[in-house]
C-alpha positions, 0 to 999 in steps of 0.5 A: 105305884104312884098316886095324888091321895089324901088317904092313907090306906093302912096296912094290918099290924101286931106286936106278938114274940118270936121264939127259938127252938130254945125258948130264947123269945123276941119281941117283934113286929109283924105285917099281917098281910092277906096278900102273902103265900108266905111269912117272912122274917127279916135277917136281922131277926132270924140272926138274933134266935140263932134259928137253924136255916133249911139252903130252898130255891124260891121265887117271891113274886110282887106287882109287876112280876117282879121277883127275888131269889129267896136262899134260905127258911127257918121255923119258930113259934110265935107267941100273942101277947094278948092270948095264949095262941101260938103257932110254929112258922115256917118263915122265908128269911128276907134283908127287909121285907118292906118299909117302914109303915104306915109311910107317914105318922097318923093322929091316934086321937083322932080315931076314937079308939075306945080305950077299952081296947087291947090293941095288938100294935099299940104303936101302930100310927107311928111309922116303925121297921117290920120284923116279919108278915104273917101270911094269907094261911094263918091270917084267916086263922086268927081272926075272932068275932068282933068288930068295929067300925071308926066313927070319923074313919067308916072305911077303917076298922077295928078287927080283933085276932087272937093277937088283939085288936088291929087297925086295918082300912082306910084312914083318911090324911091331912097329907097330900103324898104320892106313893102307895104301899102294895105288898101283895106278895106270892111264892115259887119255884122259879119256872126256869128252875122247874125246867131245869129240874125237868131236862135234867131227870129227862136228859141222859147223863153227859158224864158217867160215874165209873165204880171203883173196878170200872176205872181200874178196867178203863186204866189196864186198857189204856195202859196194856193196850198196842196195836200190832203192825196190821193196825190190829188191837193187841188186849191184856187179860185185866185178872182182878187183884186176886189173880195170884190165889186164881193163877194156883190152878191149873187153868181154864177150860172153855165150853164153846158152840157153833152158832149156826146161821145160812142167811147170815152173809159174813159170818155164818158160823159163830163160835160162841164160849163159856167163860162163866163156866165154874173150874172145879175149883167153882171160879170161873174164867170171868171171875177172875176178871174185871168187868169195864163200863158199859161203853155202849149208847143206851137204847132211847140214845140210838133211837133217838139219833137213828129218828133225827135224820132221814135215812140211816145206816145199819153196818158191821164188822165182820168177825168183830171180836175175833179182831181182837188178839190176846196180848203174847205174853197171855196168849203164849201162856194159854191166858197165863199159866195157862190161864185159859184153853180152848179144847177144839176136837171132836171125843173120839179125836186127838184134841187141839189147844189153841189161843191168841183172839178174844174169845165170844162170850168171855168177860174178855170180850167187852173189852174187844167192844173198845 
């Protein structure tokens, strides 16, 4: 903002002690700003006091929405030199808060300040650097009863505070200048950052985090899966590391039952095997096999994709699980020594043993989805 002015809009400053958690202090010149939503401290003071830093992501905006990104905040105790007042405050860290204040030196004698007044900043009239800024959250709590209007400058006042008497308002100046300081400051998490976080929360992760067992199962599938001349997939059983212990068992017998659906076009009778049935040792086939990651899309994705187009088609793979073969080394051993045996036939008829296809209802069935 630029204007030709013959008076100085005087902003209040004070000298205080800032103290860290170890009790070490530094005398600092602070700017009391009712137009700021946050407190600020310079990088040099924060480093001098060795204040512990917290990571933040805050956008600080001022006039015309000019913004600065803040990455760190610190805490320190503000102590008054005028009274016993102290307050622990959180500050946002900036390299520099503002230019020297005031912008030009003021004739202190012309203000006729009473001699018995304890000024919060005895050298308020000299341009000096600002070490910290106290915002509106604390400013009005610092005010005390007591206000004096300066005789030669009726638009300026002396205001009593917990930090001492501060000088603020319009002060006549013989110097004409074309620069006006404005310290209106707001802080907030950036809008684009808020939107980003919102979408990150709502977004389905693009990368799936796999457990160790899921990673091992994926590696097993990639290293051992083959295709026969007809193109059918041939899989190996992904046994857990303790499979040697399980091998000592005679094998697994898988109970099964038929699911009959006369209205089904492709599969009217579907056999479902119970791979979770415990053996006499209390271990089932599913207990001995690793479980791979879920490879189907989430229902939300399916519904979203379904609604993305005007027309949708559905299809079914006939006897899908039965299309996947078990490796001969596993199948010939009835799923390893013999790991699994599926018994066919009635109770009073000769029993038949079958193997070689992926049974629906076992942990291995998930591999068949591959």
